[in-house]
N, CA, C and O of each residue as an XYZ file, in Angstrom:
908
protein
N      -3.960     -1.662    -12.732
C      -3.042     -0.540    -12.909
C      -2.078     -0.821    -14.053
O      -1.794      0.062    -14.861
N      -1.577     -2.044    -14.120
C      -0.660     -2.401    -15.201
C      -1.339     -2.235    -16.554
O      -0.722     -1.767    -17.511
N      -2.612     -2.619    -16.633
C      -3.343     -2.531    -17.890
C      -3.496     -1.096    -18.372
O      -3.731     -0.872    -19.559
N      -3.368     -0.127    -17.486
C      -3.511      1.269    -17.871
C      -2.196      1.893    -18.316
O      -2.177      3.040    -18.764
N      -1.106      1.161    -18.200
C       0.205      1.678    -18.551
C       0.441      1.563    -20.061
O       0.018      0.583    -20.674
N       1.110      2.552    -20.670
C       1.467      2.435    -22.092
C       2.529      1.360    -22.294
O       3.285      1.048    -21.374
N       2.584      0.795    -23.501
C       3.504     -0.301    -23.787
C       4.960      0.097    -23.576
O       5.770     -0.737    -23.173
N       5.309      1.359    -23.840
C       6.703      1.788    -23.683
C       7.171      1.671    -22.238
O       8.369      1.573    -21.971
N       6.213      1.683    -21.305
C       6.537      1.490    -19.891
C       6.593      0.001    -19.564
O       7.495     -0.450    -18.858
N       5.636     -0.753    -20.074
C       5.544     -2.170    -19.747
C       6.745     -2.970    -20.241
O       7.136     -3.954    -19.612
N       7.328     -2.557    -21.357
C       8.447     -3.321    -21.910
C       9.786     -2.883    -21.328
O      10.818     -3.478    -21.638
N       9.781     -1.856    -20.492
C      11.002     -1.378    -19.855
C      10.945     -1.767    -18.374
O      10.294     -1.096    -17.573
N      11.628     -2.851    -18.023
C      11.534     -3.367    -16.657
C      12.046     -2.376    -15.616
O      11.651     -2.449    -14.453
N      12.911     -1.460    -16.012
C      13.424     -0.480    -15.052
C      12.344      0.503    -14.605
O      12.495      1.175    -13.585
N      11.255      0.584    -15.370
C      10.172      1.517    -15.044
C       8.991      0.840    -14.354
O       8.060      1.509    -13.906
N       9.033     -0.486    -14.271
C       7.948     -1.202    -13.619
C       8.044     -1.035    -12.104
O       9.141     -0.973    -11.548
N       6.919     -0.966    -11.456
C       6.875     -0.714    -10.015
C       7.448     -1.873     -9.209
O       7.468     -3.016     -9.666
N       7.910     -1.560     -8.007
C       8.178     -2.548     -6.985
C       6.947     -2.613     -6.087
O       6.232     -1.623     -5.935
N       6.709     -3.743     -5.511
C       5.604     -3.909     -4.579
C       6.031     -4.936     -3.543
O       6.932     -5.732     -3.807
N       5.409     -4.937     -2.375
C       5.743     -6.009     -1.438
C       4.504     -6.799     -1.059
O       3.379     -6.301     -1.108
N       4.744     -8.039     -0.681
C       3.677     -8.984     -0.383
C       4.112     -9.854      0.788
O       5.300    -10.132      0.950
N       3.163    -10.282      1.599
C       3.503    -11.081      2.772
C       4.109    -12.422      2.385
O       3.767    -13.013      1.360
N       5.008    -12.876      3.224
C       5.703    -14.139      2.955
C       4.735    -15.312      2.874
O       4.949    -16.233      2.086
N       3.670    -15.292      3.680
C       2.766    -16.436      3.725
C       1.851    -16.529      2.512
O       1.183    -17.545      2.323
N       1.808    -15.485      1.685
C       0.977    -15.512      0.481
C       1.829    -15.674     -0.777
O       1.598    -16.589     -1.567
N       2.801    -14.800     -0.964
C       3.571    -14.787     -2.220
C       4.869    -15.584     -2.166
O       5.461    -15.861     -3.209
N       5.321    -15.956     -0.971
C       6.630    -16.611     -0.855
C       6.553    -17.925     -0.073
O       7.574    -18.401      0.424
N       5.379    -18.508      0.042
C       5.245    -19.709      0.863
C       5.784    -20.958      0.178
O       6.031    -21.965      0.842
N       5.974    -20.909     -1.162
C       6.542    -22.023     -1.903
C       7.634    -21.497     -2.820
O       7.542    -20.361     -3.286
N       8.672    -22.296     -3.093
C       9.777    -21.831     -3.936
C       9.328    -21.325     -5.304
O       9.839    -20.315     -5.787
N       8.373    -22.022     -5.938
C       7.944    -21.604     -7.269
C       7.232    -20.261     -7.209
O       7.394    -19.429     -8.102
N       6.431    -20.043     -6.142
C       5.766    -18.754     -5.977
C       6.772    -17.651     -5.699
O       6.647    -16.538     -6.210
N       7.773    -17.968     -4.884
C       8.810    -16.985     -4.561
C       9.564    -16.564     -5.817
O       9.893    -15.390     -5.984
N       9.840    -17.527     -6.701
C      10.543    -17.211     -7.936
C       9.731    -16.316     -8.847
O      10.256    -15.370     -9.435
N       8.442    -16.618     -8.963
C       7.562    -15.797     -9.797
C       7.436    -14.390     -9.217
O       7.494    -13.401     -9.947
N       7.264    -14.312     -7.902
C       7.114    -13.012     -7.255
C       8.375    -12.162     -7.417
O       8.287    -10.973     -7.721
N       9.540    -12.767     -7.214
C      10.797    -12.026     -7.333
C      11.000    -11.513     -8.753
O      11.478    -10.397     -8.956
N      10.631    -12.341     -9.744
C      10.762    -11.922    -11.137
C       9.834    -10.761    -11.455
O      10.101     -9.967    -12.357
N       8.734    -10.668    -10.701
C       7.781     -9.579    -10.910
C       8.053     -8.369    -10.037
O       7.183     -7.513     -9.877
N       9.260     -8.286     -9.464
C       9.678     -7.163     -8.627
C       8.805     -7.034     -7.374
O       8.348     -5.950     -7.010
N       8.595     -8.188     -6.732
C       7.855     -8.240     -5.473
C       8.836     -8.507     -4.341
O       9.660     -9.418     -4.429
N       8.748     -7.718     -3.285
C       9.604     -7.871     -2.115
C       8.817     -8.516     -0.984
O       7.633     -8.226     -0.815
N       9.459     -9.392     -0.201
C       8.743    -10.053      0.901
C       8.604     -9.147      2.119
O       9.472     -8.321      2.402
N       7.502     -9.319      2.829
C       7.285     -8.619      4.079
C       6.671     -9.623      5.048
O       5.920    -10.503      4.629
N       6.975     -9.505      6.321
C       6.440    -10.437      7.305
C       5.147     -9.916      7.884
O       5.115     -8.833      8.468
N       4.077    -10.680      7.727
C       2.788    -10.287      8.276
C       2.866    -10.262      9.798
O       3.260    -11.244     10.427
N       2.485     -9.126     10.380
C       2.536     -8.982     11.824
C       3.919     -8.668     12.350
O       4.130     -8.638     13.562
N       4.882     -8.430     11.440
C       6.253     -8.159     11.859
C       6.484     -6.768     12.394
O       7.528     -6.496     12.987
N       5.524     -5.879     12.193
C       5.640     -4.532     12.741
C       6.480     -3.601     11.879
O       7.057     -4.007     10.870
N       6.534     -2.345     12.304
C       7.207     -1.324     11.505
C       8.724     -1.343     11.655
O       9.418     -0.643     10.918
N       9.250     -2.120     12.580
C      10.705     -2.186     12.767
C      11.300     -3.480     12.225
O      12.460     -3.780     12.508
N      10.549     -4.242     11.465
C      11.060     -5.506     10.955
C      12.163     -5.281      9.925
O      12.091     -4.330      9.147
N      13.182     -6.140      9.908
C      14.329     -5.974      9.004
C      13.957     -5.972      7.524
O      14.640     -5.335      6.722
N      12.879     -6.679      7.146
C      12.517     -6.760      5.729
C      12.131     -5.412      5.137
O      12.187     -5.229      3.921
N      11.739     -4.463      5.991
C      11.409     -3.126      5.479
C      12.631     -2.400      4.952
O      12.502     -1.457      4.171
N      13.816     -2.824      5.368
C      15.041     -2.163      4.928
C      15.204     -2.268      3.414
O      15.636     -1.311      2.771
N      14.865     -3.420      2.840
C      14.992     -3.588      1.393
C      13.981     -2.709      0.654
O      14.274     -2.181     -0.419
N      12.806     -2.559      1.230
C      11.813     -1.659      0.650
C      12.334     -0.221      0.686
O      12.235      0.512     -0.298
N      12.888      0.169      1.837
C      13.437      1.516      1.981
C      14.590      1.754      1.017
O      14.770      2.865      0.518
N      15.367      0.713      0.756
C      16.483      0.834     -0.171
C      15.992      1.181     -1.582
O      16.620      1.978     -2.279
N      14.891      0.595     -1.994
C      14.335      0.883     -3.320
C      13.841      2.324     -3.398
O      14.003      2.990     -4.421
N      13.238      2.798     -2.310
C      12.798      4.195     -2.292
C      13.994      5.131     -2.388
O      13.946      6.131     -3.104
N      15.064      4.810     -1.671
C      16.272      5.639     -1.692
C      16.884      5.706     -3.088
O      17.551      6.680     -3.438
N      16.650      4.663     -3.879
C      17.154      4.634     -5.249
C      16.242      5.369     -6.230
O      16.534      5.445     -7.423
N      15.132      5.911     -5.717
C      14.212      6.645     -6.574
C      13.254      5.754     -7.342
O      12.681      6.180     -8.345
N      13.072      4.518     -6.882
C      12.200      3.576     -7.591
C      10.722      3.862     -7.289
O      10.374      4.482     -6.283
N       9.881      3.388     -8.195
C       8.438      3.449     -8.005
C       8.034      2.270     -7.137
O       8.279      1.115     -7.484
N       7.409      2.575     -6.003
C       6.966      1.540     -5.076
C       5.453      1.609     -4.946
O       4.898      2.662     -4.630
N       4.785      0.483     -5.190
C       3.330      0.403     -5.115
C       2.971     -0.257     -3.781
O       3.370     -1.390     -3.511
N       2.215      0.464     -2.954
C       1.894     -0.009     -1.610
C       0.384     -0.103     -1.425
O      -0.362      0.779     -1.849
N      -0.053     -1.182     -0.786
C      -1.423     -1.274     -0.302
C      -1.362     -1.006      1.204
O      -1.100     -1.925      1.979
N      -1.601      0.242      1.629
C      -1.321      0.599      3.026
C      -2.269     -0.019      4.045
O      -2.041      0.111      5.248
N      -3.348     -0.704      3.584
C      -4.168     -1.430      4.554
C      -3.379     -2.583      5.152
O      -3.619     -2.988      6.289
N      -2.425     -3.118      4.368
C      -1.629     -4.239      4.829
C      -2.409     -5.537      4.897
O      -1.948     -6.508      5.498
N      -3.581     -5.565      4.291
C      -4.441     -6.741      4.326
C      -5.136     -6.904      2.979
O      -5.168     -5.982      2.165
N      -5.691     -8.092      2.759
C      -6.576     -8.292      1.622
C      -7.918     -7.667      1.971
O      -8.494     -7.976      3.014
N      -8.415     -6.796      1.115
C      -9.639     -6.064      1.426
C     -10.569     -6.105      0.216
O     -10.276     -5.521     -0.827
N     -11.688     -6.800      0.370
C     -12.650     -6.860     -0.721
C     -14.053     -6.471     -0.261
O     -15.047     -6.921     -0.831
N     -14.127     -5.635      0.770
C     -15.442     -5.209      1.269
C     -15.793     -3.818      0.772
O     -16.855     -3.296      1.111
N     -14.916     -3.198     -0.032
C     -15.142     -1.869     -0.610
C     -15.249     -0.775      0.443
O     -15.889      0.251      0.212
N     -14.631     -0.988      1.589
C     -14.447      0.043      2.596
C     -12.984      0.020      2.995
O     -12.467     -1.009      3.430
N     -12.333      1.132      2.848
C     -10.893      1.213      3.034
C     -10.458      0.739      4.415
O     -10.779      1.371      5.422
N      -9.726     -0.377      4.464
C      -9.136     -0.843      5.702
C     -10.105     -1.343      6.744
O      -9.713     -1.532      7.895
N     -11.372     -1.567      6.382
C     -12.358     -2.042      7.341
C     -13.107     -3.219      6.733
O     -13.385     -3.234      5.534
N     -13.431     -4.202      7.561
C     -14.269     -5.290      7.079
C     -13.692     -6.651      7.372
O     -12.941     -6.836      8.330
N     -14.059     -7.616      6.521
C     -13.594     -8.973      6.739
C     -12.143     -9.125      6.274
O     -11.473     -8.128      6.002
N     -11.668    -10.335      6.184
C     -10.282    -10.627      5.822
C      -9.301    -10.080      6.859
O      -8.204     -9.637      6.518
N      -9.711    -10.116      8.130
C      -8.785     -9.781      9.211
C      -8.347     -8.320      9.194
O      -7.261     -8.011      9.685
N      -9.155     -7.411      8.647
C      -8.837     -5.994      8.729
C      -9.227     -5.446     10.093
O      -9.833     -6.155     10.896
N      -8.884     -4.188     10.361
C      -9.201     -3.598     11.646
C     -10.696     -3.351     11.781
O     -11.334     -2.934     10.815
N     -11.271     -3.600     12.955
C     -12.676     -3.247     13.162
C     -12.842     -1.735     13.157
O     -11.878     -0.998     13.364
N     -14.070     -1.273     12.919
C     -14.323      0.158     12.780
C     -13.912      0.941     14.023
O     -13.398      2.053     13.901
N     -14.126      0.384     15.218
C     -13.794      1.093     16.447
C     -12.290      1.331     16.572
O     -11.860      2.406     16.990
N     -11.492      0.322     16.209
C     -10.028      0.467     16.256
C      -9.552      1.427     15.174
O      -8.661      2.242     15.414
N     -10.139      1.336     13.992
C      -9.744      2.211     12.892
C     -10.001      3.675     13.226
O      -9.221      4.549     12.847
N     -11.088      3.940     13.932
C     -11.398      5.317     14.302
C     -10.366      5.886     15.269
O     -10.124      7.093     15.283
N      -9.759      5.024     16.073
C      -8.800      5.475     17.085
C      -7.397      5.649     16.516
O      -6.768      6.681     16.752
N      -6.895      4.672     15.779
C      -5.507      4.723     15.310
C      -5.385      4.789     13.794
O      -4.275      4.821     13.262
N      -6.510      4.811     13.096
C      -6.466      4.907     11.646
C      -6.671      3.565     10.964
O      -6.530      2.509     11.582
N      -7.000      3.620      9.695
C      -7.278      2.406      8.931
C      -6.039      1.833      8.251
O      -6.026      0.670      7.849
N      -5.005      2.652      8.124
C      -3.808      2.232      7.411
C      -2.728      1.742      8.367
O      -2.731      2.071      9.553
N      -1.808      0.951      7.830
C      -0.636      0.533      8.597
C       0.412      1.650      8.576
O       0.542      2.377      7.592
N       1.155      1.771      9.680
C       2.099      2.879      9.820
C       3.392      2.675      9.049
O       4.234      3.572      9.014
N       3.565      1.517      8.432
C       4.798      1.294      7.675
C       5.033      2.332      6.609
O       6.171      2.742      6.379
N       3.963      2.770      5.948
C       4.113      3.795      4.912
C       4.631      5.090      5.523
O       5.399      5.815      4.891
N       4.211      5.381      6.758
C       4.690      6.578      7.438
C       6.173      6.503      7.748
O       6.894      7.492      7.614
N       6.632      5.321      8.166
C       8.057      5.154      8.467
C       8.896      5.264      7.199
O       9.954      5.893      7.207
N       8.434      4.661      6.122
C       9.185      4.704      4.869
C       9.342      6.136      4.370
O      10.402      6.512      3.869
N       8.290      6.927      4.509
C       8.340      8.329      4.077
C       9.249      9.138      4.990
O      10.087      9.907      4.520
N       9.080      8.962      6.303
C       9.812      9.789      7.271
C      11.318      9.621      7.165
O      12.052     10.600      7.298
N      11.796      8.412      6.929
C      13.236      8.142      6.951
C      13.860      8.058      5.557
O      15.030      7.698      5.421
N      13.092      8.386      4.533
C      13.652      8.339      3.184
C      14.719      9.419      3.009
O      14.489     10.568      3.385
N      15.878      9.076      2.447
C      16.925     10.083      2.224
C      16.630     10.986      1.029
O      17.327     11.978      0.813
N      15.611     10.653      0.260
C      15.195     11.492     -0.873
C      13.729     11.884     -0.659
O      12.975     11.129     -0.044
N      13.317     13.063     -1.162
C      11.916     13.476     -0.997
C      10.971     12.469     -1.655
O      11.225     11.987     -2.759
N       9.900     12.168     -0.971
C       8.932     11.193     -1.471
C       7.698     11.917     -2.011
O       7.124     12.775     -1.342
N       7.309     11.561     -3.213
C       6.053     12.020     -3.781
C       5.106     10.827     -3.837
O       5.403      9.823     -4.484
N       3.989     10.938     -3.173
C       3.035      9.833     -3.116
C       1.804     10.183     -3.942
O       1.243     11.270     -3.808
N       1.395      9.266     -4.785
C       0.206      9.449     -5.620
C      -0.838      8.419     -5.186
O      -0.635      7.221     -5.382
N      -1.945      8.864     -4.602
C      -2.968      7.920     -4.144
C      -3.777      7.360     -5.311
O      -4.104      8.079     -6.255
N      -4.090      6.086     -5.235
C      -4.896      5.406     -6.252
C      -6.042      4.679     -5.560
O      -5.874      4.125     -4.473
N      -7.179      4.687     -6.184
C      -8.316      3.911     -5.662
C      -8.966      3.168     -6.806
O      -9.262      3.748     -7.851
N      -9.186      1.888     -6.605
C      -9.890      1.121     -7.641
C     -11.033      0.347     -7.016
O     -10.980     -0.026     -5.844
N     -12.052      0.115     -7.795
C     -13.208     -0.655     -7.350
C     -13.623     -1.579     -8.496
O     -13.627     -1.186     -9.662
N     -13.968     -2.803     -8.137
C     -14.375     -3.778     -9.143
C     -13.495     -5.003     -9.231
O     -13.898     -6.013     -9.808
N     -12.290     -4.932     -8.667
C     -11.394     -6.087     -8.731
C     -11.969     -7.287     -7.986
O     -11.667     -8.434     -8.318
N     -12.796     -7.019     -6.981
C     -13.388     -8.119     -6.219
C     -14.411     -8.909     -7.032
O     -14.815    -10.000     -6.627
N     -14.831     -8.364     -8.179
C     -15.703     -9.106     -9.091
C     -14.900     -9.979    -10.052
O     -15.447    -10.894    -10.669
N     -13.607     -9.696    -10.179
C     -12.754    -10.437    -11.114
C     -11.940    -11.491    -10.379
O     -11.996    -12.673    -10.716
N     -11.186    -11.061     -9.375
C     -10.373    -11.975     -8.573
C     -10.984    -12.075     -7.182
O     -10.724    -11.232     -6.323
N     -11.780    -13.085     -6.964
C     -12.465    -13.265     -5.692
C     -11.560    -14.055     -4.749
O     -11.049    -15.117     -5.105
N     -11.370    -13.523     -3.545
C     -10.512    -14.173     -2.562
C     -11.349    -14.971     -1.571
O     -12.480    -14.603     -1.252
N     -10.776    -16.065     -1.095
C     -11.420    -16.825     -0.033
C     -11.458    -15.988      1.242
O     -10.589    -15.143      1.458
N     -12.449    -16.218      2.076
C     -12.629    -15.402      3.270
C     -11.942    -15.980      4.499
O     -12.095    -15.455      5.602
N     -11.193    -17.046      4.317
C     -10.451    -17.659      5.407
C      -8.991    -17.802      4.982
O      -8.714    -17.912      3.788
N      -8.037    -17.804      5.944
C      -6.626    -18.011      5.600
C      -6.463    -19.299      4.817
O      -7.156    -20.273      5.110
N      -5.557    -19.345      3.812
C      -4.554    -18.329      3.466
C      -5.031    -17.306      2.442
O      -4.202    -16.724      1.743
N      -6.342    -17.065      2.325
C      -6.893    -16.056      1.424
C      -6.496    -16.290     -0.028
O      -6.126    -15.352     -0.735
N      -6.572    -17.531     -0.468
C      -6.230    -17.869     -1.843
C      -7.351    -17.433     -2.780
O      -8.459    -17.114     -2.346
N      -7.040    -17.425     -4.075
C      -8.050    -17.084     -5.068
C      -9.148    -18.141     -5.093
O      -8.870    -19.341     -5.072
N     -10.373    -17.692     -5.138
C     -11.519    -18.584     -5.316
C     -11.816    -18.623     -6.808
O     -12.653    -17.869     -7.305
N     -11.125    -19.507     -7.515
C     -11.219    -19.532     -8.965
C     -12.633    -19.838     -9.446
O     -13.031    -19.411    -10.530
N     -13.384    -20.573     -8.644
C     -14.743    -20.896     -9.044
C     -15.659    -19.689     -9.073
O     -16.646    -19.674     -9.808
N     -15.335    -18.665     -8.270
C     -16.168    -17.461     -8.216
C     -15.598    -16.303     -9.024
O     -16.296    -15.320     -9.275
N     -14.346    -16.407     -9.432
C     -13.709    -15.329    -10.193
C     -14.261    -15.289    -11.609
O     -14.589    -16.321    -12.194
N     -14.359    -14.067    -12.154
C     -14.950    -13.886    -13.474
C     -14.127    -12.914    -14.298
O     -13.531    -11.978    -13.766
N     -14.100    -13.146    -15.606
C     -13.422    -12.246    -16.533
C     -14.460    -11.318    -17.169
O     -15.664    -11.541    -17.048
N     -13.978    -10.282    -17.845
C     -14.874     -9.385    -18.573
C     -15.626     -8.399    -17.708
O     -16.614     -7.817    -18.156
N     -15.181     -8.197    -16.476
C     -15.838     -7.247    -15.580
C     -15.162     -5.881    -15.662
O     -14.025     -5.766    -16.120
N     -15.858     -4.874    -15.222
C     -15.329     -3.517    -15.248
C     -14.561     -3.198    -13.966
O     -14.923     -3.662    -12.885
N     -13.505     -2.406    -14.097
C     -12.746     -1.894    -12.957
C     -12.611     -0.387    -13.135
O     -12.231      0.085    -14.207
N     -12.917      0.358    -12.097
C     -12.778      1.821    -12.150
C     -11.562      2.225    -11.321
O     -11.452      1.871    -10.147
N     -10.660      2.964    -11.939
C      -9.436      3.430    -11.285
C      -9.437      4.949    -11.242
O      -9.639      5.605    -12.265
N      -9.211      5.508    -10.059
C      -9.109      6.954     -9.888
C      -7.721      7.288     -9.369
O      -7.253      6.696     -8.396
N      -7.074      8.226    -10.013
C      -5.741      8.683     -9.620
C      -5.865     10.049     -8.961
O      -6.390     10.985     -9.565
N      -5.391     10.169     -7.737
C      -5.501     11.417     -7.003
C      -4.332     12.359     -7.234
O      -3.436     12.081     -8.031
N      -4.358     13.468     -6.529
C      -3.291     14.468     -6.623
C      -2.076     14.039     -5.809
O      -2.192     13.248     -4.873
N      -0.925     14.560     -6.170
C       0.305     14.253     -5.442
C       0.180     14.663     -3.972
O      -0.443     15.670     -3.638
N       0.793     13.851     -3.106
C       0.831     14.157     -1.677
C       2.293     14.344     -1.269
O       3.152     13.535     -1.621
N       2.568     15.421     -0.522
C       3.918     15.685     -0.027
C       3.883     15.761      1.499
O       2.834     16.000      2.098
N       5.031     15.555      2.107
C       5.079     15.416      3.563
C       6.164     16.281      4.196
O       6.441     16.142      5.388
N       6.776     17.159      3.431
C       7.878     17.967      3.933
C       7.467     18.771      5.166
O       8.242     18.896      6.114
N       6.248     19.316      5.154
C       5.804     20.147      6.282
C       5.684     19.340      7.566
O       6.018     19.834      8.643
N       5.208     18.095      7.463
C       5.066     17.262      8.655
C       6.424     16.887      9.238
O       6.608     16.893     10.455
N       7.370     16.564      8.368
C       8.712     16.199      8.832
C       9.396     17.407      9.466
O      10.014     17.288     10.524
N       9.286     18.558      8.828
C       9.927     19.759      9.361
C       9.318     20.168     10.705
O      10.039     20.585     11.611
N       8.018     20.051     10.833
C       7.358     20.382     12.107
C       7.841     19.451     13.217
O       8.069     19.883     14.347
N       7.993     18.176     12.886
C       8.513     17.219     13.861
C       9.951     17.570     14.253
O      10.309     17.503     15.429
N      10.759     17.936     13.286
C      12.178     18.208     13.549
C      12.378     19.465     14.384
O      13.360     19.562     15.119
N      11.466     20.430     14.286
C      11.596     21.642     15.099
C      11.463     21.331     16.587
O      11.990     22.056     17.430
N      10.763     20.260     16.901
C      10.540     19.882     18.299
C      11.508     18.797     18.762
O      12.020     18.851     19.880
N      11.753     17.822     17.907
C      12.493     16.626     18.316
C      13.875     16.481     17.663
O      14.579     15.507     17.927
N      14.261     17.420     16.830
C      15.536     17.289     16.138
C      15.394     16.525     14.830
O      14.312     16.058     14.474
N      16.504     16.411     14.130
C      16.493     15.814     12.795
C      16.029     14.362     12.828
O      16.389     13.601     13.726
N      15.230     13.997     11.843
C      14.793     12.613     11.685
C      15.916     11.844     10.976
O      16.299     12.217      9.867
N      16.445     10.790     11.582
C      17.514     10.017     10.931
C      17.051      9.459      9.588
O      15.925      8.977      9.464
N      17.913      9.527      8.598
C      17.585      9.025      7.279
C      18.218      7.661      7.048
O      19.269      7.338      7.602
N      17.559      6.882      6.229
C      18.042      5.542      5.923
C      19.345      5.612      5.142
O      19.458      6.359      4.170
N      20.324      4.829      5.572
C      21.623      4.758      4.888
C      21.784      3.332      4.380
O      21.884      2.391      5.167
N      21.809      3.181      3.061
C      21.801      1.851      2.455
C      22.962      0.986      2.940
O      22.809     -0.221      3.123
N      24.126      1.609      3.148
C      25.304      0.835      3.535
C      25.184      0.238      4.933
O      25.899     -0.706      5.269
N      24.285      0.782      5.748
C      24.113      0.280      7.108
C      23.126     -0.882      7.179
O      23.049     -1.578      8.191
N      22.382     -1.084      6.113
C      21.502     -2.258      6.054
C      20.171     -2.050      6.729
O      19.257     -1.490      6.124
N      20.034     -2.487      7.970
C      18.736     -2.509      8.639
C      18.252     -1.108      9.020
O      19.039     -0.176      9.185
N      16.927     -0.998      9.152
C      16.331      0.215      9.681
C      16.506      0.257     11.192
O      16.545     -0.786     11.844
N      16.610      1.450     11.746
C      16.730      1.602     13.188
C      15.370      1.430     13.850
O      14.331      1.549     13.201
N      15.389      1.147     15.163
C      14.143      1.037     15.910
C      13.487      2.409     16.029
O      14.173      3.426     16.130
N      12.179      2.431     16.016
C      11.433      3.684     16.043
C      11.227      4.173     17.463
O      10.928      3.388     18.362
N      11.388      5.480     17.663
C      11.120      6.073     18.975
C       9.630      6.405     19.091
O       8.898      6.371     18.101
N       9.197      6.721     20.294
C       7.792      7.075     20.515
C       7.415      8.330     19.741
O       6.325      8.413     19.175
N       8.319      9.309     19.716
C       8.046     10.550     18.980
C       7.956     10.285     17.485
O       7.121     10.871     16.797
N       8.812      9.404     16.981
C       8.777      9.087     15.555
C       7.494      8.374     15.172
O       6.980      8.571     14.071
N       6.974      7.551     16.065
C       5.718      6.845     15.780
C       4.563      7.828     15.625
O       3.635      7.586     14.854
N       4.621      8.930     16.356
C       3.597      9.962     16.193
C       3.705     10.581     14.808
O       2.692     10.861     14.167
N       4.934     10.796     14.345
C       5.145     11.315     12.993
C       4.626     10.322     11.955
O       3.960     10.715     10.998
N       4.927      9.048     12.141
C       4.422      8.034     11.202
C       2.899      8.083     11.132
O       2.306      7.988     10.057
N       2.282      8.233     12.299
C       0.822      8.267     12.353
C       0.268      9.457     11.579
O      -0.728      9.324     10.869
N       0.897     10.604     11.707
C       0.416     11.804     11.021
C       0.594     11.681      9.508
O      -0.274     12.090      8.737
N       1.715     11.121      9.098
C       1.943     10.901      7.668
C       0.899      9.934      7.112
O       0.318     10.167      6.053
N       0.676      8.851      7.847
C      -0.277      7.838      7.390
C      -1.685      8.394      7.355
O      -2.458      8.053      6.460
N      -2.034      9.241      8.309
C      -3.362      9.856      8.312
C      -3.566     10.731      7.073
O      -4.663     10.776      6.517
N      -2.526     11.415      6.651
C      -2.648     12.244      5.444
C      -2.932     11.372      4.228
O      -3.741     11.728      3.371
N      -2.264     10.236      4.160
C      -2.520      9.287      3.069
C      -3.949      8.759      3.168
O      -4.662      8.675      2.167
N      -4.353      8.408      4.370
C      -5.699      7.871      4.578
C      -6.774      8.875      4.166
O      -7.752      8.507      3.516
N      -6.593     10.141      4.542
C      -7.578     11.163      4.195
C      -7.730     11.283      2.679
O      -8.842     11.402      2.166
N      -6.603     11.251      1.970
C      -6.651     11.352      0.508
C      -7.355     10.137     -0.100
O      -8.152     10.271     -1.029
N      -7.053      8.955      0.434
C      -7.680      7.744     -0.087
C      -9.173      7.706      0.232
O      -9.959      7.206     -0.573
N      -9.575      8.220      1.382
C     -10.988      8.263      1.718
C     -11.766      9.156      0.753
O     -12.897      8.846      0.380
N     -11.152     10.258      0.358
C     -11.796     11.132     -0.624
C     -11.947     10.430     -1.969
O     -12.988     10.534     -2.619
N     -10.912      9.720     -2.377
C     -10.994      8.968     -3.631
C     -12.031      7.854     -3.526
O     -12.752      7.572     -4.484
N     -12.098      7.224     -2.353
C     -13.081      6.150     -2.164
C     -14.499      6.679     -2.347
O     -15.321      6.038     -3.003
N     -14.789      7.832     -1.779
C     -16.124      8.409     -1.919
C     -16.441      8.696     -3.382
O     -17.537      8.399     -3.855
N     -15.481      9.273     -4.093
C     -15.693      9.553     -5.513
C     -15.856      8.269     -6.308
O     -16.744      8.153     -7.153
N     -14.988      7.310     -6.026
C     -15.000      6.068     -6.793
C     -16.270      5.273     -6.601
O     -16.842      4.776     -7.571
N     -16.728      5.143     -5.346
C     -17.927      4.366     -5.080
C     -19.176      5.071     -5.606
O     -20.103      4.418     -6.084
N     -19.203      6.412     -5.518
C     -20.348      7.150     -6.053
C     -20.462      6.934     -7.563
O     -21.551      6.684     -8.080
N     -19.336      7.032     -8.261
C     -19.349      6.825     -9.717
C     -19.693      5.377    -10.058
O     -20.414      5.113    -11.020
N     -19.170      4.440     -9.262
C     -19.439      3.035     -9.505
C     -20.921      2.709     -9.323
O     -21.523      2.031    -10.156
N     -21.502      3.200     -8.225
C     -22.911      2.933     -7.963
C     -23.810      3.564     -9.019
O     -24.832      2.992     -9.398
N     -23.422      4.745     -9.491
C     -24.197      5.395    -10.557
C     -24.120      4.564    -11.843
O     -25.116      4.409    -12.550
N     -22.946      4.042    -12.131
C     -22.757      3.227    -13.324
C     -23.601      1.942    -13.235
O     -24.223      1.528    -14.214
N     -23.609      1.325    -12.054
C     -24.400      0.114    -11.857
C     -25.888      0.410    -12.002
O     -26.634     -0.374    -12.590
N     -26.314      1.556    -11.459
C     -27.723      1.922    -11.538
C     -28.170      2.131    -12.990
O     -29.278      1.755    -13.373
N     -27.287      2.735    -13.784
C     -27.595      2.947    -15.203
C     -27.659      1.613    -15.944
O     -28.532      1.396    -16.785
N     -26.717      0.724    -15.617
C     -26.655     -0.555    -16.305
C     -27.843     -1.454    -15.986
O     -28.271     -2.252    -16.820
N     -28.377     -1.318    -14.762
C     -29.483     -2.186    -14.351
C     -30.843     -1.495    -14.430
O     -31.876     -2.121    -14.191
N     -30.840     -0.186    -14.769
C     -32.097      0.560    -14.791
C     -32.921      0.320    -16.049
O     -34.004      0.887    -16.196
């Protein structure tokens, strides 16, 4: 994604995206933590759930109108199926019941004090360049990683969530918004978790459509190259 950005964006650090990464991968050593922080990476606790305090800093960036880049699977995924497969992702049976994405994205959208515009992105081919080990801590397998490979990136249409939030509020009252001065995020109610699920499902549906387009184009490209 960075490689597709014009130079006028890359040289302006205020326009570079924020992203978050699990503490056990990007922040497990001081030198890694320093590099990650310099690259506008925020820590998140793996398995910490949607009410973990570290999400407050992520929410604060959204409230400031910053660009936040999220991998909503919440896992390393190199099986080319969204949120399903190896690397400790959800099995297909569980994904069919509660969805393939993590609900954190739903909470961040629901409680944002400013309207959120989400742009879905799908890429295929990175697993040919940066190959990850299949066992924890999922480090790079430098021996299998290769340069000079192709990556296909598809950018989808904007996604908005105002209708879902308003529908929820007609039944359950106003959704509390994040207030930066208060620091931590509040605990989620059962009704709010349903809203998070619906928001996340909308994101998932959009990404699934992009996945179908991306893989179809990728397979056609491979067939031409090897035919």
